[in-house]
C-alpha positions, 0 to 999 in steps of 0.5 A: 173615393168621393160620395158625391161621384158615386151617388152621381153616377148611379143616378145617371145610371139610373135615368139611363135605366129607366129611358131604356126600359119604360117608352114613354121615358126614352128622352129622360136620358140625353148624353148632356146630363154626364156634363151637367153632372160634372158642371154641378158637381166642380163648382162651388155654386148655390141653389139659385146659381144651379137653379139659373143653369137648369132654367136655361137649359129648359128653355134652350131645350124648349127652343130647339124643340120648337125650332126643330117643329117648325122646320127641321133643318141645318137652318133652324140648327144655326138659329138655335145655336145662335139664340141659345148663345145669345141667352146664355151670354144675356143671362150669364147662365155660364154653362156650356151644356145648355148649348148642347142640350138645346141640340137634343131635338135635332138628333133625338127620333123620339115620337115624344119629341115634346116631351124633351124640354119636360125631360130636361127638367125632371133630369136636371131638377132630380140631379139637384136634388141628389146633389142637395142630399149628398151634401146634407149626408156629408154635413151631418157626417162631418158633424158627427166626426167633429163631435166624436173628435172633440169628445176624445 
């Protein structure tokens, strides 16, 4: 099995565990984290491309939080979806989970609504860090195997 898949699975479980056991971190876990994990795993993207997607997710979750705070209704949900899709097209973020993460404030019943964008930022930056570390480990492992095969 692929090391990245195992590490990402463990990361998602860790985030879920933290959100269950610490009340102030209740917004840290969101189901779209799994979709972002798969997206980052399957695309051969640069750090800057993944960073742009992360920025888009943070912006859209901030937009959703603001609109939900101003007027929690189907109208604000509609406006949120339209603006988020426009932003995705305008900035070419090309990541459908961004729309889903913008909806989190509308179904999260957390008393810490304003923590949602911060939680999205923290969870996705953590995911980027985990993927980077796994990439470093895999490249070093490949170098070790390569040096052993040339030595024989």
